[in-house]
Steps between C-alpha positions, in 0.01 A plus 500: 500500500757486221381373162690226320578507129336207322592599144750730331517585131709735291355705217659715226365814336466401135487856365851570635674213315790467431555670838375293792264657749406249771206472738455242776162353591459340841192317623456449874337233712194722554462519116600867490765602247772759457671637189850644543620720215830608654392853573164415653278220630131455445283279718201304372217301652590200283728365227250570224495870582882515509528319166247738346713795608811342350327424169355853488854634553619287203685233698525135396580206724869417460435125526267522197772634267635231269729442203256667262511812719881487498498503122230768474659741749863401436554449871658184648232447766635152573824661621337774708410460866270708717648728763616333820565627849386479858339845519296725275779759526745253344245406232425864417842537336428203271146583389612678182763349270624685192514287185872576467573271794373180341492563126824451310541639148 
């Protein structure tokens, strides 16, 4: 039986700022979770375990970044959008974004 996605979140690696290194967290209807880093996926028994992996790998939840973070990092988070696409192959090309693409001198 195919699992359905009940939640999807995007995370950014904070130690790579101003470059953007994305990760996607998905939670499924059976409460299992998956983290997609672009080059690999990791499966977890639950969301808590997946979030722990992301935090250990120095990722922060994109939706938690605010104006104070924009000022601190010098990154216009309010004008940045997570990767989009219908397949992981399409997303893979968008999982790393060099700061030169969105930062203007």
